[in-house]
N, C-alpha and C positions, 0 to 999 in steps of 0.2 A: 388302817381303823385301829380306834381306839373302847379301850375295853374300860378301861380302869377311873374311876373317879377317885382322882388324887394317886399316890402310891400305894394306900393301903387297900382301898375299898374297889369293888367292881361296881360299874354303873347298875341301876336297879334292871332285873330281866335277863342279865346276861347270866350265862350255866359257862362255867369253865371245866376242861378235863384235862388236868395238866399231867404230861408224862413224867412220873416219879419214883419208877424202880424198873430195872431192867431184868424179868423173870427168866431169859431166856437168849444166849448169843450163837447164830452158826455162821461160822466163816465159809467163805468161798475163795476164788479165786480172784478178786476184787477188791471184797471186805469183809462186812458182819451184815448179818440180817437179825435185825433185835425185837424182839416181844417186851414195849412198855406200858408195863400196867399206870392205871390212874388212879389206883388209892393206894396205902401201903400193905404189903403181903405181909400178914403175921402168920397165917396158917390159911388149909385148903379152903376154907370157907369165904376168904378173900377173893378167890380166883371164882365164884361163881357169879357175878354180876359187875357192870361198868363197863366202858370203854376200854381195849387193851389198843394202843397202838402198835401200828408196823415201821419200825426206821432201819432204813438201811444206810450205812456208811460205807462209800465208796469212795475209788480212785479210777476216773474214765480216762487219765493223763497224767501225764508226770505233772508233779508240782500243784496237782488238784486235787479236793476230796471233797463228795459231795453227800449230804444229807436229804432222806426223802423220806417224811411224813406220809402216812397213808391212815386213815380209820375205815371206814368202810372200802375194803379191795372190791373194785369191779373193772372192767374195761376201761379206760382213760378216754375221756371225750376226744373229739378230733377238734382243730388240729393240734399240733406237737411243733416243740420250736426242733428244725432241723438240726442236728448237732453233726458236726467234722463232714460238713460239705464239701470240704477245698481239701484240707491237708488230713492222713489219720491220726488216730490219736496214737502217746509216744507211750507206751505200757509203762510201769512203774509202780509196785504196789510189794510191799514187805508186811506180815502181819504177826504180831507177838500177843501174847495172853497171859497179865497177872493173874493172882491169885480173888480180885474183886473188879478186874480192869481187865482193858483189850485195847489194843492200838495200832492204827495202820501210819505205815510212813510212804512216802510217795515224794521224791525228790527230795527238796530239803523242806517240807511240809511234813507235821507229824500232828495226827486228831487221838487225844488219848479219853476212854472212854470208862467214864465209871459204873459200878452197880445200882449203887444204893448209899445216896442219891444218884440218880441217872442226871449224868454231864456229859457235855463234848466240850473237849478242850483244843484250841489250834496251836500249836508254835511252830517256828524254826527253830533253828542252832542257838540263835543269841535271845528269846524272850517270847512269852507267850501272846499270841497275833490277836484273839479274841478266844471267848467263848460261850457255849449255849450252857447256864447255869442251871441250877437245882428250880423246876417249874418256868425257865424259859422256852418251852414247847408245851402245845395242848390244842383241843378242839375248843371251840366256843361256840355255844349257840345263842343268838343273838335274836329279838323280837324284829321283824322286818318295821313294824311302824319306829320301834326306835333309832333302825338305821337311817330313817331318811331326818329325824328330830338332831341326831348326833355322832351320823358317821364324818370322816374325813369331807370337808368341803365339796372335793370331785370326785367323791363316790360316784359309780357309773348310777349306786341304785337312787340315789337324789335325782342324777341330772335326766334319767328316763323321762321325765316328763318333758322337756325343753327337748331332745335329742330325736326321741321318739313317743309321740301322744298317746299310739293304740295299744300299749301296753296290757297286757292281761293281769289277771290276780298271781299276785306274789304269794309265797307259802308265810305263815303267821312269825314262822321261826328261819334266820339263815344260818347256816353252819359256816364256819370258819375254820381253817387251819392257821395255823399260827407259830411261829416263831423268833425269838429275838439274839441276840448276839452283843455282846459288851465292847462299851467303848471307852476305851482307856483314855486318862488323862490327857489332852494334847493331840488327841487323836480328831481328824478331819476326815469328813465324807463328800467327794465328789461323785457329778457323771447324773445318773438314772436319764440320759440321754439329753435332749436341746433342751435345758429348765433356762429361763429366761430371769425370775430371782436371782436373790443372793446365789454368789458362786459357790460359797461351802456351804455344805446341805443340812450341819448342823442344826438343830430347832425349828428344822420344816415336816412338814406333810405332804409328802409328794403322792401322787395319783401315778401308777403308769398305765393311762388311760387316755390312747390319743385322741385331741381335740381340736377345734378349729378356732383359736381365741387372740391370732395376734400375740406378739412379741411382750404386750405389756400387762399382763395378768398370768396366773397359777396356771393354766393351761399350757400346752406345749401339742406341736405336732409331731416329735418326734420323740415318743416315752420310750425308752430301753430297760429292762430290768436288770440295768448292772449298776454299782457303785463302785467305786475304785476310794482306797483310803491312804494316808500318809505315813501307814504303816505296816507296808510290804504285804498289802493283798487289799485283793479285790474280791467282792459276791458278786456272782451272776443266780435269777433265781429263775429255774426253769419252769418259767409259766407264762402262755401266750396272752392272756386274758388280761384282767383289773389285776393288779399288784399294790398295795396299799404298804406306804412304807412312811415308820415314823422315825426319823433320823434325831432321836436323841430330842424327840417333844413329846410323849405320853411318857416318857421313862429314859431321864433326859444322860442317864450314861449308858442305852438302849438304843441300838437300831431295830425296831421291832417291823417284821412283815407278815402283812394277811395276806389269804385270797377264800373268796368263797367256794366253797366246795372239801373234797374230803382225803386231799392230798396237797404236799409243799414239796417242791425240792429246790434247796440251793446248795450251789457248789463254793466251796473257800478257794482262790487262786491264789496262789504264794507267788511270789519274784520277788529277787533282791533290789530290783529297781520299776517304778512303775512301767516303763517299755518293755520290762519281762512279763509283768502281769498280763499288758495291754495282747503281747503277743501269745500267752496259754489263751487268753478268752476270744482273741479269733480263730486262736485254733480249731474251737468249739464251736464257735458259730458261725465262722466263714471270712474269707479276706477281702480286704475291698479292690474291686476289680482295677485291672491297670489300663489307664484312659489312656486316647491320643494325646498326643502333644498338641496339638493343634486347640484343643478344651481351655488350655493352659492361658491362651489370648483373651482379650476384651470381647464380651459379650455385649452387644448392645441392642437395648429392645425399644419398641414401640411404645411402652405404655401400656396400660391400661383402656382408658373409658378416652384417647383421646384419638383425633383422627390418624388414621396410616393406611392410604389408599397407595397407590403407586408411586404418585409424585411426591408424595412426603415421605415414604420410602427410600427412596433414591436421593431427594436432597437434603436427607440425613447421613447416608452412606458417602454421597460425595463431599457433604461438609468434613467430616472426619477424615475422608482422607486429603483434603485441602488442607487440612489442620494439622497434619502430623500425628495423627492420634488411630493409628490401624485398627478396623475391627474385622474381628475371625469368625464372629459368628453374632447373624443377625438375626434377633429372635422376632416372632409377630405373635403379638397375644390376642386374647380371646375371640377380638371383634374381627379374626381373618375370616371368619363364621359371620353367618346372617345372626343377629339378636334372635332372642327364644329359642336360639336352636343348637344349644349347646347339649350335646356334640351331633352336628349334623357330618364332620367330616371333610365338607366340603367347601370350598372356599366359595366366598361372597361373590359374585358376578359382578355386582355392582362395584365393586372396588378391586377386583382380579379377573377381570374378561378371558384371561388367558395365564393360569399360572404357570403354567410349566413354561412357558414362554419367556416368561417375566422372572421366573425365580433362574434362570438356566443365565438369563442376561445380568443380573446381580451379580450371579454369583461369577459369570465370567471375569465383568469392571471390574468388581471392586474386590474379587479373593477370599468369599464369608462363605460359610458355612451357614443353613438356613435351620434355623429351629422354632416350631410353632407348637403353641399351646393345648393342650385336650384336659381331660378329667375323664372318669369314670362312671357319670353321671352321663343319660339322654333325657331333655328334654322332653316331654309329651305334644311338644311342636315342632320337633325335629323328622324331618323326614323317614327318619330310621326307626321312628319310636314303635310303630307299629309293627315292623321288622325282629324288633328285639322281642315285643311281646307274644306274637308268634310263633317265635322260633327258642321261648323260654331262655333267653339271656339273660332278664333280672331278677333281682333277689324279689322273694316272694313272700306274702304275709301265709300265715298258716291256712287262711282258707284258698290260697292257691292264685288270688289275683295278686298284680305285680305291686311292692308297695312304694308308693309314693308321697312325694308331699313338694309342697311351692318354694320353700327357700331356696334361692340359689336361680332356678331355673322353673319355669310355669310346670307342674305335676311331673318333675323330673323322677325317672327311676335309675337304682345303680345296678352296674352289670355286676352278674353273679360272678364271681372270677373264679368259683367253685367249680363251673360248668364247664369242662373241656369245649364242647361247640361253642358257648358264650366266649371263653379263650380265643378260639380259632378266628370266629367272627369278630371280634375286636381287633385283633391281630390283620387281618384281611384288610379292615376298614384302612388299617395305620399303612399297609404296604404299599399300596396303591398312593399315600403322598409321599412315601420313600420312592415312587417312580416319577412323582412329578418334580422332585427333587430337593424333598426334604431329607436334612443328614439326621437331626434326631427331634426328641421331642421334652416339652418343659411336661412334665406328668403333675400336674397340680392336682389338688385336693384329696380325697381319701381318707379324710378323718373321720366324716360323720357319717358312718357305717349301721345301720340299723341292727339293733341290738335284741328287741323284745316285740313279740308275736312276729317272726319271721321264720321263713325255712329255708335255708340254704341247701342248693342241688345236690353238693355230697353228704347233708349231713351235719356240716361242722356244724358247733355250736357257736350260736352266733357268738355270745360272750365271749369265746376263746376267738373267736377269727376278727374279730372287730380290730383289736390294732393287727394283725397277721396279715390282713386284707390288704395293705398299703405295699407290705412285701409283695407278697403276690401279684400287683400290681403292677407294679416296677421291674418285677424280674419278668412280667410279661413281653414289657415294651423293649428294656433289655435284651433280650433275647431275640426278639426280632431284629433288631438295629444289628449285634453279633451276628446273627445268620446273615442278613445283608452285605453285612461290611467288614466283616471279620473279625478274629480274635483280639481283641486292645483295640478296635475302631469302635467300639459302642461308648453310647452316654448318655443318662439323660438328666435332666434338670429339675427334681423334684423335692416336693414340698415335706410329706408324708415317711415318717420309718418309723420301726423298732427294732429288736434285735433280730441281726441278721440283714437288715437294709442297706447294712455297711456294704454288703456286696456288687449291689447297683448303684453307684453315683453316677451324678454328684446330686448334694441337699443343698439347698439353700435357706433361709431361716425364716421365711413366712413375710408374712404383713407387718410393718414399722412404721413409725411413725419419722417424719423428717427433725428428727431431732437430736441434740447433743447425748439425753437420755436414753433414745433409742438407739442410737448408733453402739451404746454400752450396753444395751440389752442385748443386741446383734451378736456382740464381742463374748460375753456372758453364755449365751446361748451354742456359740462355736465352740469356746473352749468346754464347755459341758459334752457336748456332741462328742468332741474329737477325745474324750478322756471315756467314752461309750463305746469304743471300736471303728469308728469313722476316723476316715483318713482324710477326707478334704471337706469342706464347708466354705459354703459363698453367702452371699446375704445384698439386699437391693441397696447399690450404691445409692446415696441420695434420701435412703428411707424411701419407702411406697407412699404412705397416706401424704398430702400437705405436697406444699412449695417449699424446699429449703432454700432457708436465706445461703448467700454464694459463699459464706465462709464454712458453714457447715457442707457445704455439697465440697467444698475444697478440702477441707479435714476426712471427709468421707470416701471419696476418689482416693487420697492417699493411703488409707487404709485399706479399701479395698483391692488397689493390685498388689500391697501386701499380703493379701489374702490366696489361698491355692486357687480358688475359681473367682473372677469378677466380672460381674454384671450391672451395667444400667439398667435402670427399672422403675417407675414409679405406676403412680393410679392416675389421676388427671390430668400429670404435668407431664414434660417430655424432660430426660438427664441428658439432651446433647450440651454438652457445655458451652458453647456458645448462648443459650438461655441463660447463663448465672456470670457473663462477662467473656470478651475474649481472650482475655488473661487465663482463665480458665483452663483452657484446651493448651496454651503454654505449659501449666504445671502436669495436667494430664499426660501429653506427651511426652514429657520427662519420665513419669513416674511406669508408660509405659514400656519406653525403652527400658526402664531400669529392670521392669520382670522380663522384657525376652531376655536383656543379659544371662538373665540368673536361670534360664533355663536349663544349662547342664545341670544345675545344682538342685533346681524344682524335679526335674523328671526324676533325677536320681532319687530323692525324696519317695516320688511316688512309686518307685520301684519296690523301695523299703515299705512302702505301706503294702504294696501288694505281697509282697513275701511275708511281711511278717505282722502287720496289722499296727504301723507303725506312724502315728496322725504326722501332717504336716504342718497345722497351727498346732502349738503346745504348751498348755498351761507352765510357766516358768517352774513351779515343783516337779514336773517329770524330767528335766534336767539338772535341778538343782536340790536335790531333795534334801541335802545335810545340811541346807540353807532355810532355817526355818520360816525367815522372812516372809522365801518365795510362795511358803504355803497358803498363803492369803490375795496374792496380787490377782486381779480379775483386768485390768485397764489396760493389760502390754501380756507379749506373748513372744516364745522363740518361735519361727517360722524355720523347722526344721533344727540340728544342734547347733549352728553357728551363728545366725541374725537374732537381736532380739529386736523385737519391731514396739516402738510405745504412740501407738496414736491418739492424736490431743482432741479431748475431748471439753475444750474450756474453749470462750469466746478470743476474741485476737485481743492481743495486749496481755492478757491474764498469763500466769505461769502453771505453765504445765510439768508435772510431778511424776517420777517413775523411778522403778529402784535399778539397779546396775550389783549383780552379783561380782564377787570377790574377781581380782585380776586385773591386767589393762587391755579395756578395750579400745576400739577404732572405729571412728565415723565411716559408714559403709558412705555417704556421699562425702566425707569433709573428711580424708584419713588425715590432715594435720593436726586434727582434735583426737585426744584420747583421752579419757577416764577412766582413773583407778578403782574399783570397788572392794570388798562391798560400800554402797553409797546410794542417798537419795540425791537426784541428780532434778533439780529446779530451774528452770529454765523458759524465757518466749520464745517459743519456735516461730518460724517465720511462717506465713500464711502458704507458702511452695514448697514447705517443707514437710518431712515426717520424722523421728529419731529413728533412727535404725544402727544399730552398735555390732560389730563383728568380734566374735567370742575370741579373747586371745587361743592361740595355737590354732585356729582353723585356717584350712586354704579353699580358696573361690576356684572356680574355672568361670569364666567367663564368657559369653559369645562376644560377638563384635556388635558394635554399637551400630544401629541406626538400620537393622537386620529386617526390621517392617511387620514379624510375624514370630509364633512363639515355636514351629515346625519347622524349623531350619538343620542343619546335619551342624549334630552338636559338639559333635569332636573336630571340629576344622575352626583356626583360625582362634583358639582359644589363648586369652589372656591370664597369667596365672596368679593368682594376689595372696600372699601369702602375712599374715596377721600373727605378731608377738611369737615368733616360734619359740620356744624355750632352748638351754642349754641340750646338746643332744638328743632333741625331740626329734622323732620321726612321722610322719603324715602321709597318708598314702588317701588316694583321691580315685574313686572309680568313674569312668567317665561314660556314659551310657549313649547308644548310637541315635537314641531318638524316636524310636521307632519297635516296637515290641519289646523284651526284656534283654533284648542281648547288650554286652558293655562293648565297649569300643577302646578301651583300654585303660591301664591305671598308670596314673601320674601321683610322682615323691617327691618330698619337699623335706629335707633334714639339714639341720644345723650343727656344725661342727665349729666350734668357737666364733669366730666371725664370720665364718665360712658358710652361707647358704647354698644347696646345692637343690636342685631341679632336674627331676629326669624322668624319662618316659618308660615305664618298669616293663610296659606291653601293651601290644594291640596299636592301633594304627589311632595316634592322636597329635595332630596339629596345631603347634603353638605358636602363636606369633607374639608374645612378650610376657615376658615374669618382672613383676614387682614385689618386692619384698616391704614391709610397713612396720615400723619398731620408734617407738617413742615419739611420736607423731612427725617419723622421718620417713620419706618413699625412694628406694634404690629401683631403678628399673632398667630393665635390659631389652633390647629387641631380639628376637630369637628368628635363626633363619632357617629357612626352608630346610626340612632334613635331617635338625639339631636335633638331638636326644637328650644333651643335658646343660646345664647353665648355672655356672656359679653367681653367686654376688658376696661383697664382701661388705660387714657390716659397718 
């Protein structure tokens, strides 16, 4: 929200009350409770009028300090963001008081509070990270008509008319609580969920308010009130509703955060590295769940508006099998149900007369898991609509009637996810499908949740639950699958999310076009999402809208199979490779095999995501913070710490350009090729390839070639590949079992002079080959069964 007209003046009608002076500070075991006046206090008479802000500065866990600003104190509306749902906080607080100041130390983070003027400065042992300076905290009263005219373009106040036309009369004034934090020269901001615009958020106005707007606009399906900087800290705004963030946009050297209401809380999260910041953030908001290994295989969809009767489905699966492109998950999109009836949770009998028998047949014949499309909306033409109305399972208007509209499905209602009976009803419908052979669900939609003139069953504030709905919806489905299949065996394929949604993966990027530009949008969205606490990210390979030209399809397949999760999906056209030439299947088979071979590496990364919140797809600066060139890169990424992936976004024959950080990197597919960084690489990339470079000092354990599926025994018949190991360098790699969070053992590689020694340190790990890559040369040694140590001479 922008309150200013330029830097010096306020917009007409805006009334501010700035926090100016601490008049009282009371310590407790976690921090200080401050009373902050909004006018100078020179004598007792100055205390008789005007707002006083209640500010709490405290540390909930190590390396984190929060600031909560309140005006009128009352019971906060629901829902709240659940904090520490998986791992407990790590208390670490030290308080100290000066003559006119107070300080809190937590881990390596220090907050200094000054009395007059009232300021809060955050620093670590090296430098000041950021600060809330003089007049940086305030409450504002804003004319409602002015908010419609002048607010951030994506403000929910402005979009009420399109997303919920039956709104009620709004008060003349809207109260905002606001805080600003300084941006230092060269400081960059990232994250705020899956944002498809410019990767670096400086200069942008971002509304944390979920909307169904595709990948080509300022709207986003997964808005998260968290951003991370390149200056050793992140900021988590603890507010479930709309949060308006001005990133160097209203005031170019500040980040302004505003929420409608009487309170605002944010946490400064410190870390020596960006990964440590994400680790502390996901401790607070939840870790990504551990996923079954089969989810990392290829997902094939029917597409949306196409025909997908039994004959078509079987022909696709047979065609993929015949072309050595093994499908691990087959997805049936919306029209598995009858048109106009979404959702009925019933297979269309014209296309699937005996769904249980048919699903069992294709699972047996093609070795696939089955995914079906669902959403939380019920068409009034669905045979279960009246059941939902009578049971009170739908969101209601304030007059008690179901909230309905005609966008997407005729007269659809929205399941009231806050109603325990509605949740059970919805889960029961899904359980019937699981009994038929369904293994997972594509949990689509969940963004267009009405927020005006509606009442939720549990009394939730409609503005606060608008974003949170997506988490509750996906949690419901995820927990049902976990109950049926066990811990570590559940997965959803979700579109909407917000803070906490990372606990219920996987998430894909929504509706994109079939262009190079949209492919780049998908990557920017994925990198912003994984900088917001999400470990996994997927997208529609080939694009959703339109029919991609073969070259875009080929490039997107390569990028998609070097993503954490890989799904072929479109709207009105199929995404099976032979639609784009038989050579497309050959290219795809190569990349599927490469991903399967990488499963010991990928699954170990998934374990780290579950334990620490570390993402698989990583923006370059996450791994190379000291290299400032990496801070702007958004067309390439690291897949874990060892693999640099540079998708191709240019037409065939044109040069692709990407950056390689310091050190001698080795081509994953062509180990005879090396490049010495830091340098920019320009090359024409063959249509059947993607640049993938292995970081120097890496040790990769690869599974056997041609295994045909991702969920095999990950600790058997491994090829250990060692890349540019430094003098006296020792690298240990944990090898996962591939089921649950258990380790199979540890493999160690160390270099002494010209000797490279590989040994099994612990556990039961079976090696078949060891190869050492150095200076473009490769040395190989076959490892006999039962051999625990192998030495190669450079």
